[in-house]
SETOR-363962 format. One record per residue (C-alpha): x, z, y. Coordinates in steps of 0.25 Angstrom, whole numbers, padded with zeros to 4 digits, always signed. Each point is the difference from the previous one (the first is absolute). Layout:
REM residues N
XZY
...
//
This chain:
REM residues 544
+0354+0451+0288
-0012-0010-0003
+0002-0008+0011
-0011-0003+0011
-0013-0008-0003
-0005-0013+0007
-0010+0010+0008
+0010+0013+0002
+0011-0011+0006
-0012-0007+0010
-0005+0016+0005
+0015+0005+0002
+0004-0012+0010
-0013-0005+0006
-0001+0009+0011
+0014-0002+0004
+0005-0007+0011
+0003-0014-0004
-0004+0003-0014
+0000-0015-0006
+0016-0001-0002
+0002+0013-0005
-0012-0001-0010
+0005-0014-0004
+0013+0005-0004
-0006+0013-0006
-0007-0009-0010
+0012-0009-0001
+0010+0012-0002
-0009+0007-0011
-0003-0015-0009
+0010-0008+0004
-0008-0008+0005
-0015-0004+0006
-0012-0003-0009
-0011-0008+0004
-0008+0012-0005
+0008+0010+0011
+0000-0010+0011
-0015+0000-0001
+0000+0015+0000
+0009-0001+0012
-0010-0009+0007
-0011+0009-0002
+0006+0013+0004
+0005-0006+0014
-0011-0009+0001
+0008-0013+0001
-0004-0013-0005
+0005-0004-0013
+0003-0014+0005
+0007+0005+0013
+0008+0012-0007
+0005-0009-0012
+0004-0011+0012
+0008+0012+0004
+0007+0006-0012
+0004-0014-0004
+0008-0003+0015
+0010+0011-0004
+0009-0004-0011
+0003+0013-0006
-0013+0003-0005
+0000-0005-0014
-0014-0002-0006
+0004+0001-0016
+0010+0005-0008
+0013+0001-0001
-0003+0002+0015
+0007+0009+0007
+0011+0004-0010
+0004-0016-0001
+0013-0003+0007
-0001-0006+0014
+0013-0007+0004
+0006-0003+0014
+0001-0014+0003
+0002+0000+0016
+0011-0008+0008
+0011+0010-0005
-0003+0004-0013
-0005-0012-0006
+0015-0005+0003
+0005+0014-0004
-0003-0002-0016
-0016+0001+0003
-0006-0012-0007
+0010+0002-0013
-0006+0014-0001
-0016-0006+0001
+0004-0007-0010
+0006+0009-0009
-0012+0010+0000
-0010-0011-0001
-0004+0007-0014
-0003+0012+0007
-0010-0006+0009
+0009-0001+0012
-0005-0005+0012
+0008-0006+0014
-0004+0008+0014
+0005-0002+0013
+0012+0008+0007
-0001+0014-0006
+0007+0007+0012
+0014+0003-0008
+0008-0012+0005
+0013+0008+0002
-0003+0003-0016
-0004-0011-0007
-0008-0003-0009
-0011+0010-0001
-0009-0001-0010
-0014+0008+0001
-0006+0007-0013
-0012+0009+0002
+0005+0012+0011
+0015-0004-0001
+0009-0010+0006
+0012-0004-0010
+0012-0009+0008
+0012-0008-0006
+0003-0015-0001
-0001-0001-0014
-0013+0003-0009
+0008+0008-0010
+0006+0008+0011
-0011+0007+0008
-0001+0013+0004
-0007+0011+0009
+0010+0002+0013
-0003+0008+0013
-0004-0009+0012
+0014-0003+0007
+0004+0007+0012
+0006-0007+0012
+0014-0002+0001
+0010+0009+0009
-0002-0007+0013
+0011-0009+0000
+0002-0001+0015
-0001+0014+0001
-0011-0003+0011
-0009+0013+0004
-0014-0003-0009
-0015+0005+0003
-0008-0001-0013
+0011+0002-0009
+0010+0010+0007
-0003+0011-0010
-0007-0008-0011
+0012+0002-0010
-0001+0015-0001
-0004+0005-0013
-0014+0005-0003
-0003-0008+0015
-0013-0004-0007
-0005+0014-0002
-0006+0008+0010
+0011+0012+0000
+0011-0012+0002
-0008-0008+0011
-0001+0013+0007
+0015+0002-0003
+0003-0012+0008
-0009+0003+0013
-0013-0005-0007
-0013+0004+0007
+0006+0006+0014
-0006-0013+0005
-0012+0002-0002
+0001+0016+0002
+0005-0003+0013
-0012-0009+0004
-0012+0008-0005
+0006+0011+0005
+0005-0004+0014
-0005-0014+0003
-0011-0007+0001
-0004-0012-0006
+0002-0007+0014
+0014+0005-0001
+0002-0005-0013
-0006-0014+0003
+0010+0000+0014
+0013+0003-0008
-0002-0010-0012
-0003-0011+0013
+0011+0005+0007
+0010-0003-0012
-0007-0015-0003
-0002+0003-0013
-0007-0013-0008
-0006-0001-0011
+0010-0004-0011
-0011-0006-0010
+0003-0013+0006
-0010-0002+0010
+0010+0009+0012
-0015+0005+0007
+0005+0013+0007
-0002+0013-0006
-0003+0006+0012
-0011-0008+0006
-0006-0001-0013
-0001+0015-0002
-0006+0000+0015
-0011-0009-0004
-0004+0006-0011
-0001+0016+0008
-0007-0007+0011
-0011-0008-0009
-0014+0005-0002
-0004+0003-0014
+0002+0012-0011
+0007+0002-0009
+0012-0006+0003
+0010-0005-0010
+0015-0001-0004
+0005-0012-0009
+0012+0000-0006
+0004-0015-0005
+0009+0002-0011
-0004-0012-0007
+0014-0009+0001
-0003-0011-0008
+0009-0010+0009
+0010-0006-0010
+0013+0005+0003
-0005+0014+0008
+0002+0013-0006
+0003+0009+0011
-0013+0009+0000
+0004+0001-0015
+0012+0009+0002
-0006+0007+0012
-0011+0003-0009
+0008+0005-0011
+0011+0008+0007
-0007+0005+0013
-0016+0000-0005
-0002+0012+0012
+0005-0008+0011
-0012-0010-0002
-0009+0011-0001
+0006+0008+0011
-0001-0015+0008
-0015-0001-0004
-0004+0015+0005
+0008-0003+0013
-0008-0013+0001
-0012+0009-0002
+0002+0011+0010
+0002-0012+0010
-0011-0007-0002
-0012+0009-0004
+0000-0005-0015
-0006+0010-0010
+0003-0009-0014
+0012-0007-0004
+0001-0011-0012
+0014-0004-0006
-0003-0015-0006
+0013+0000-0012
+0003-0014-0005
-0003+0001-0015
+0015-0004-0006
+0004+0013+0007
-0006+0011-0013
+0013+0008+0002
-0003+0002+0014
-0014+0005-0002
+0004+0012-0006
+0010+0002+0010
-0009-0001+0009
-0011+0009-0007
+0009+0010+0001
+0004+0000+0012
-0014+0000+0006
-0003+0012-0009
+0012+0006+0006
-0004-0003+0015
-0014+0005-0002
+0004+0014-0008
+0010+0003+0011
-0013-0003+0011
+0007-0012+0005
-0011-0011-0003
-0015+0005-0003
-0009+0010+0009
+0007+0008+0012
+0014-0006-0001
+0011+0011+0005
-0011+0009+0004
-0005-0008+0010
-0014-0008+0002
+0005-0012-0007
-0005-0005-0013
+0005-0013-0005
-0003-0004-0016
+0008-0010-0007
-0004-0009-0010
+0008-0009-0010
-0005-0012-0006
+0006-0011-0007
+0001-0014+0001
-0002-0009-0013
+0009-0014+0004
-0005-0008+0014
+0011-0005+0008
-0010-0002+0010
-0005+0014+0000
+0012+0001+0008
-0006-0004+0012
-0007+0012+0008
-0016-0007-0001
+0002-0004-0015
+0007+0016-0002
-0013+0005+0006
-0009-0007-0007
+0007+0003-0013
-0002+0015+0003
-0016-0002+0003
-0002-0005-0013
-0001-0014+0006
+0006-0012-0006
+0013-0002+0009
-0001-0012+0009
+0006+0001+0014
-0008+0004+0012
-0003-0008+0012
+0005+0006+0011
-0004+0005+0011
-0005+0010-0002
+0015+0008-0004
+0000+0012-0009
+0005+0009+0012
-0016+0000+0002
-0007-0006-0012
+0009+0004-0012
-0003+0006-0012
-0015+0002-0001
-0002-0006+0012
+0006+0011+0009
+0013+0001+0006
+0013-0001-0008
+0015+0001+0000
+0007-0009-0009
+0013+0003+0000
+0014-0005-0011
+0007+0010-0007
+0011-0003+0008
-0006+0002+0013
-0006+0014-0004
+0013+0003-0005
+0008-0003+0012
-0012+0007+0010
+0004+0013-0005
+0015-0002+0002
-0005-0004+0016
-0007+0012+0002
+0010+0009-0006
+0013-0005+0008
-0008-0008+0012
-0002-0013+0004
+0016-0003+0007
+0005+0005-0012
-0007-0011-0008
+0003-0010+0010
+0015+0003+0000
+0001-0005-0015
-0002-0016+0004
+0012-0008+0004
-0008-0007+0009
-0005+0010+0012
-0012-0010+0000
-0003+0003-0014
-0005+0013-0006
+0004+0008-0011
+0003-0004-0015
-0005-0011-0011
+0000+0002-0014
+0004-0014-0007
-0004-0002-0015
+0012-0008-0004
+0001-0006-0013
+0002-0014-0009
+0015-0008+0000
+0008+0013+0007
+0010+0010-0005
-0008+0013+0005
-0012-0002-0001
-0010+0013+0005
-0006+0004+0013
+0008+0003+0012
-0005+0006+0013
+0007-0008+0012
+0000+0001+0013
-0009-0011+0010
+0010-0010+0005
+0010+0000-0011
+0005-0015-0003
-0006-0003-0013
+0014-0006-0007
+0005+0015+0001
-0013+0005-0008
+0003-0012-0011
+0015+0001-0001
+0007+0012+0005
-0012+0012-0005
-0004-0008-0011
+0011-0009-0004
-0003-0013-0001
-0005-0010-0011
+0008+0002-0014
+0014-0006-0002
+0001-0013+0003
-0014-0004+0006
-0004-0001+0014
-0015+0004+0006
-0008-0013+0001
-0013+0006+0006
-0006+0013+0000
-0016+0003+0001
-0005+0008+0012
-0013+0010+0001
+0002+0001-0014
-0006-0015-0003
-0008-0001+0011
+0011-0004+0011
+0005-0011-0010
+0014-0004+0001
+0011+0000+0009
+0014-0003-0003
+0013-0007+0006
+0002+0003+0016
-0013+0007+0000
+0007+0012-0006
+0007+0002+0013
-0011+0008+0003
-0002+0017+0003
-0009+0007-0007
-0013+0002+0009
-0014-0010+0001
+0003-0009+0013
+0013-0003-0009
-0006-0003-0013
-0011-0008+0010
+0011-0009+0006
+0004-0008-0013
-0015-0001-0004
-0001+0013-0008
-0005+0014-0001
+0006+0013-0003
-0015+0007-0003
+0001+0010-0011
+0015-0002+0000
+0001-0006-0017
+0013-0009+0000
+0002-0008-0012
+0015-0006-0001
+0001-0015-0008
+0014-0004-0003
+0007-0013-0001
-0006-0003-0015
-0014+0002+0003
-0010-0011+0001
-0007+0001+0013
-0012-0009-0003
-0004+0009-0012
+0001+0012+0008
-0009-0005+0010
-0012-0005-0012
+0003+0014-0006
-0003+0006+0014
-0012-0008+0002
-0006+0001-0014
+0000+0015+0003
-0009-0003+0014
-0007-0009-0008
-0003+0010-0009
-0003+0013+0010
-0009-0008+0009
-0013+0008+0001
-0006-0013+0001
-0009+0002+0011
+0004-0011+0010
+0001-0013-0007
+0014-0004+0010
+0008+0011-0008
-0009-0001-0013
+0003-0015-0002
+0012-0002+0009
+0011+0010-0009
-0005-0008-0011
+0001-0012+0006
+0015+0003+0004
+0002+0005-0012
-0002-0013-0009
+0009-0006+0011
+0010+0008-0001
+0000-0003-0017
+0005-0014+0003
+0012-0005+0008
-0001-0001+0012
-0001-0014+0009
-0005-0002+0015
-0014-0001-0003
-0001+0011-0007
+0009+0006+0009
-0010-0004+0011
-0013+0006-0008
+0007+0013+0000
+0002+0002+0013
-0015-0005+0004
-0005+0010-0011
+0009+0011+0005
-0005-0002+0016
-0014+0001-0004
+0002+0012-0008
+0007+0005+0012
-0011+0000+0008
-0013+0002-0009
+0004+0010-0009
-0007+0012+0000
+0011+0011-0002
+0015-0001+0000
+0000-0004-0013
-0004-0013+0002
+0007-0001+0015
+0014+0004-0007
+0001-0008-0013
+0004-0013+0006
+0012+0008+0006
+0005-0003-0014
-0002-0015+0001
+0004-0001+0014
+0014+0008+0000
+0002-0010-0014
-0002-0012+0008
+0011+0006+0011
+0010+0004-0014
-0002-0015-0003
+0003-0006+0010
//
């Protein structure tokens, strides 16, 4: 089959919703890179100034502009993989044009190497192979789960398998027997809050979109899981994609939205295929599209793939990226619930949040609240656990469970003969905790009491053999690389902190580190700049 020409590709995507990312990927997939001539044609076709388009294209890590381009190996050198063989694999594959990439979301199956549209994993360059995404291990505490309850059932990533375990029961009940207000009331009663890190009440968000003026409204699934050490969304999308589709459609019914977008991170190419298949199944069976379940309810979902930019996990940056703009964070207010995609009301929700909403509508708010250890907390949280731990993986834990129960009883503790020196929380964004600070429960208030945050709940373990100054420097180097550059406190501060962490610490440098961090927290434009100093602040506590 003859490859489509530039004009044919542009004509195919020009009038689609959120066309730029889709079009860039179409060129990138066809040629393996995006040439200057192609970029000029895209600029003309979408009426984007060439300089602006070039700036947007080069912001993303994974869009290549020359050969070998997409086919060159990209090796994960994230905080876990660099200590598990990533640096050695990178060196071994240099002759093939290998380049490093930030955490690729396979911390439970190190080391991922991305080649074209496949992810290879292994601890040595000559031992790489394509393996399925690891399933969550069986729940070691025999706790009742919410999202993972049926995820280990064979075939659950197909429509037939999902329906066999109660899939689409919640949507059917909502659309045929409940009003949007009643759906929202159930979520508010359940106390479900955003599981992507911000923790905003989900029912309140959906209510704000429902009541906001302006059409068409949108639901956006934030699947750009870029926080190092986080890989929970990957397993949900790989093994329960219909749960996310059902959750988005529930959100659309509750908010009055007619269009939806899944923004999927680049490093999950196999997940992309799974989602494409699931979306086709759902549409063929009247579960998305026009006249859903025979009712006067229309909702279309569009799948858009990111291209490697950590800041696009922030909702304003994500929305700008979808719109084809440079993915800078947006100033707030206004918020997406009133001024989101194309400046219209938009509900932006995380993968885990949407999957939990389905189970809440299926089983009830009281059931969900009963899953936690503490009556003052509601529900469960999926923890991505990796690093120097005997059983890494995704664990769905009840809120209020002791952290050490997860680390030592469920996951087996550190490797034989070693001790846990420190862990990071919220991926990297929560900083380090160690020693007596580990005597906390798994919930946001407890983590905040020790100067950390639970956030998206990626926990990386570093044992007694690790150099924590080196770990901190590598973390700050990541933040410096991923800073969008919009605000100077973050743009300059992350680089300056990296420099200071590259030499032995002394009282003068420690004072300067503290001062820079305070300025960044007070004046940065988004969460990257305000969270990065958690690394240095917590390092100072460790050193003390």
